[in-house]
C-alpha positions as CSV (number, residue, x, y, z in Angstrom):
1,X,-6.7,-19.9,-20.2
2,X,-9.3,-20.3,-17.5
3,X,-6.8,-18.9,-15.0
4,X,-6.3,-15.8,-17.2
5,X,-10.1,-15.3,-17.3
6,X,-10.4,-15.7,-13.6
7,X,-7.6,-13.2,-12.9
8,X,-9.0,-10.7,-15.3
9,X,-12.4,-11.0,-13.6
10,X,-10.8,-10.6,-10.2
11,X,-9.1,-7.4,-11.4
12,X,-12.4,-6.0,-12.6
13,X,-14.1,-6.9,-9.4
14,X,-11.5,-5.1,-7.3
15,X,-11.6,-2.2,-9.6
16,X,-15.4,-1.9,-9.0
17,X,-14.8,-2.0,-5.2
18,X,-12.2,0.7,-5.1
19,X,-14.4,2.9,-7.3
20,X,-17.5,2.4,-5.2
21,X,-15.5,3.0,-2.0
22,X,-14.3,6.3,-3.4
23,X,-10.7,5.2,-3.6
24,X,-10.4,6.0,-7.3
25,X,-12.1,8.9,-8.9
26,X,-12.6,9.1,-12.7
27,X,-9.7,7.1,-14.2
28,X,-7.5,7.0,-11.0
29,X,-5.7,4.0,-9.8
30,X,-4.2,0.8,-11.3
31,X,-4.3,-2.9,-10.5
32,X,-1.9,-5.7,-11.6
33,X,-1.6,-9.5,-11.2
34,X,1.4,-11.6,-12.0
35,X,0.6,-14.2,-14.6
36,X,4.0,-16.0,-14.7
37,X,7.6,-15.1,-14.2
38,X,7.7,-12.7,-17.2
39,X,4.1,-11.7,-17.8
40,X,1.8,-9.4,-15.8
41,X,-1.9,-8.5,-16.3
42,X,-2.7,-4.8,-15.7
43,X,-5.3,-2.2,-16.1
44,X,-5.3,0.2,-19.0
45,X,-4.7,4.0,-18.9
46,X,-7.5,6.5,-18.9
47,X,-10.2,4.0,-17.9
48,X,-12.5,4.2,-14.9
49,X,-11.8,1.2,-12.6
50,X,-15.5,1.0,-11.7
51,X,-16.4,0.0,-15.3
52,X,-13.7,-2.4,-16.3
53,X,-14.4,-5.4,-18.5
54,X,-12.1,-8.4,-18.8
55,X,-11.4,-7.4,-22.5
56,X,-10.0,-4.1,-21.2
57,X,-7.1,-5.7,-19.3
58,X,-3.6,-5.4,-20.8
59,X,-0.7,-7.9,-20.7
60,X,2.9,-6.6,-20.3
61,X,6.3,-8.2,-19.7
62,X,8.5,-7.4,-16.7
63,X,10.1,-4.5,-18.5
64,X,6.7,-2.9,-19.1
65,X,6.5,-3.7,-22.8
66,X,2.9,-4.3,-23.8
67,X,2.3,-7.8,-25.2
68,X,-1.5,-7.8,-25.6
69,X,-4.5,-5.7,-25.1
70,X,-6.5,-3.4,-27.3
71,X,-6.1,-0.5,-24.9
72,X,-2.8,1.1,-23.9
73,X,-1.3,0.0,-20.6
74,X,-0.9,2.5,-17.8
75,X,2.4,4.2,-17.4
76,X,2.3,3.6,-13.7
77,X,2.6,-0.2,-14.1
78,X,6.3,0.4,-13.9
79,X,5.8,1.0,-10.2
80,X,4.1,-2.4,-9.9
81,X,6.8,-4.1,-11.8
82,X,9.5,-2.7,-9.5
83,X,7.6,-4.2,-6.5
84,X,7.3,-7.6,-8.3
85,X,11.0,-7.6,-9.1
86,X,11.9,-6.9,-5.5
87,X,9.4,-9.3,-4.0
88,X,9.0,-12.8,-5.6
89,X,6.1,-13.5,-3.2
90,X,4.0,-10.6,-4.5
91,X,1.4,-11.7,-7.0
92,X,-0.8,-8.6,-7.1
93,X,-0.7,-4.9,-6.6
94,X,-3.4,-2.3,-6.0
95,X,-2.7,1.4,-6.4
96,X,-5.4,4.0,-5.7
97,X,-6.1,7.2,-3.9
98,X,-8.1,6.4,-0.7
99,X,-8.9,9.9,0.7
100,X,-8.0,9.4,4.4
101,X,-4.7,7.6,3.8
102,X,-3.8,10.0,1.0
103,X,-4.4,12.9,3.4
104,X,-1.5,11.7,5.5
105,X,0.6,11.6,2.4
106,X,-0.4,15.2,1.4
107,X,0.3,16.4,5.0
108,X,3.5,14.2,5.1
109,X,2.3,13.1,8.6
110,X,3.5,9.8,9.8
111,X,0.7,7.4,10.8
112,X,0.8,6.6,14.5
113,X,1.3,3.0,15.6
114,X,0.1,1.2,18.7
115,X,-3.5,2.3,18.5
116,X,-5.7,-0.5,17.0
117,X,-4.9,-4.2,17.4
118,X,-5.9,-5.2,13.9
119,X,-3.6,-2.5,12.4
120,X,-0.7,-3.7,14.4
121,X,-1.2,-7.3,13.3
122,X,-2.1,-6.7,9.6
123,X,-0.2,-3.5,8.7
124,X,2.4,-2.5,11.2
125,X,4.3,0.8,10.4
126,X,3.3,2.3,7.1
127,X,6.0,4.3,5.3
128,X,5.6,7.4,3.2
129,X,7.7,7.4,0.0
130,X,9.2,10.6,-1.5
131,X,7.2,12.4,-4.1
132,X,8.1,12.0,-7.8
133,X,6.3,12.8,-11.0
134,X,4.1,9.7,-11.7
135,X,4.8,7.4,-14.7
136,X,8.5,7.1,-15.1
137,X,11.3,4.9,-13.7
138,X,12.3,7.5,-11.1
139,X,8.8,7.4,-9.8
140,X,8.7,3.6,-9.8
141,X,11.9,3.4,-7.8
142,X,10.6,5.6,-4.9
143,X,9.2,2.5,-3.2
144,X,12.4,0.5,-3.2
145,X,13.6,1.5,0.3
146,X,10.3,0.3,1.8
147,X,9.1,-2.6,-0.2
148,X,10.8,-5.4,1.7
149,X,9.5,-4.2,5.1
150,X,5.9,-3.3,4.4
151,X,3.0,-4.5,2.4
152,X,1.5,-1.0,2.0
153,X,3.1,2.3,1.2
154,X,1.8,5.8,1.0
155,X,3.1,7.8,-2.0
156,X,3.6,11.4,-0.9
157,X,1.1,13.8,-2.5
158,X,-0.3,10.9,-4.6
159,X,-2.0,7.9,-3.1
160,X,-1.2,4.4,-1.8
161,X,0.1,1.1,-3.2
162,X,-0.5,-2.2,-1.5
163,X,0.5,-5.7,-2.5
164,X,0.1,-9.4,-1.6
165,X,-0.3,-13.0,-2.7
166,X,-3.7,-12.2,-4.4
167,X,-5.6,-9.3,-5.8
168,X,-8.1,-9.7,-2.9
169,X,-5.3,-9.5,-0.3
170,X,-3.6,-6.6,-2.0
171,X,-6.9,-4.7,-1.8
172,X,-7.4,-5.6,1.9
173,X,-4.4,-3.7,3.0
174,X,-5.7,-0.5,1.3
175,X,-9.1,-0.9,2.9
176,X,-7.6,-1.5,6.4
177,X,-5.3,1.5,6.0
178,X,-7.9,4.0,4.9
179,X,-10.3,2.9,7.6
180,X,-7.5,3.3,10.2
181,X,-6.6,6.8,8.9
182,X,-10.2,7.8,9.1
183,X,-10.5,6.7,12.7
184,X,-7.2,8.6,13.5
185,X,-8.5,11.8,12.0
186,X,-11.9,11.5,13.8
187,X,-10.2,10.6,17.1
188,X,-7.8,13.6,16.8
189,X,-10.8,15.9,16.6
190,X,-11.9,14.7,20.0
191,X,-8.6,15.2,21.6
192,X,-5.2,13.5,22.0
193,X,-5.2,9.8,21.0
194,X,-4.4,7.2,23.6
195,X,-1.7,4.6,22.7
196,X,-1.5,1.0,23.7
197,X,1.3,0.3,26.2
198,X,4.6,-1.1,25.1
199,X,3.7,-4.4,26.8
200,X,0.4,-4.7,25.0
201,X,2.0,-3.7,21.7
202,X,4.6,-6.4,22.1
203,X,1.9,-9.0,22.7
204,X,0.3,-8.0,19.3
205,X,3.7,-8.2,17.5
206,X,4.3,-11.7,19.0
207,X,0.8,-12.7,17.9
208,X,1.6,-11.4,14.4
209,X,4.6,-13.7,14.3
210,X,2.5,-16.7,15.5
211,X,0.1,-16.1,12.6
212,X,2.9,-16.0,10.1
213,X,3.1,-12.3,9.4
214,X,6.5,-10.5,9.2
215,X,7.3,-7.2,10.9
216,X,10.6,-5.3,11.1
217,X,10.1,-5.0,14.9
218,X,10.4,-8.8,15.2
219,X,14.1,-8.6,14.2
220,X,16.6,-9.4,16.9
221,X,18.6,-6.3,16.2
222,X,15.6,-3.9,16.2
223,X,16.2,-0.8,18.2
224,X,13.8,2.0,19.3
225,X,10.3,2.3,20.7
226,X,8.1,-0.3,19.0
227,X,5.2,2.1,19.3
228,X,6.8,5.2,17.7
229,X,7.6,4.7,14.0
230,X,11.1,3.5,14.6
231,X,11.4,1.4,11.4
232,X,11.2,4.2,8.8
233,X,12.1,7.3,10.8
234,X,15.4,7.5,9.1
235,X,13.6,8.0,5.8
236,X,11.5,10.9,6.9
237,X,13.9,13.7,5.8
238,X,14.0,12.5,2.2
239,X,10.3,12.2,2.1
240,X,9.6,15.5,3.9
241,X,7.8,13.7,6.7
242,X,7.4,15.3,10.1
243,X,5.1,14.5,13.1
244,X,2.9,17.5,13.7
245,X,-0.6,16.3,14.4
246,X,-0.1,13.5,16.8
247,X,1.9,13.5,20.0
248,X,4.3,10.5,20.5
249,X,3.4,7.8,23.0
250,X,4.2,8.6,26.6
251,X,5.9,6.2,29.0
252,X,3.8,3.1,29.4
């Protein structure tokens, strides 16, 4: 019981953070935490994440059926459950609408790689999932092509979803991503961005492996430029993604 109380409190604390950061206006966003193999705590529908109380948190099963909670669970929890079903290691999921990252999803602009060391190590390539009307199973399944190879996904014309071994870690990826997207937008206003060399990017990917993080670019059969969105480029057509704002890396 104490674990449930702690997890509910953690959800409320992260809800407060995403609201104060401007990542979730009004009743935007949702947060979930896996309680056990068949039960998930999640935020309710039509409730501001900045004013959550532990008593507001719902309990659902892995099919989305509500088990407990006075308020109705969010329809978008189905997206969270698809991620948890696909990734046994994922314990928590944060979905919200961070403005700078969401701008890339609205423009369908791929996020450049090989720019900031921290982003290479902690995020890697960030995919953009196809748009689908939120709330249903079809919407929930849009993330399936990407969920195994990334811990954060941009939802086209919608927002972001990030996930990890705790609600704190799931939130981290969102915060890192939005800060990065803001820097990219600001830097682009000054002129063309400058990429790290392929050699320096490889050093960061090797460091990532040393620290225990996974990255598709670590695979022995990986092909393509490690600095140029090679992992998810084949998905761009279905998502309507096209590079327009940022020139690709030159030879380096």
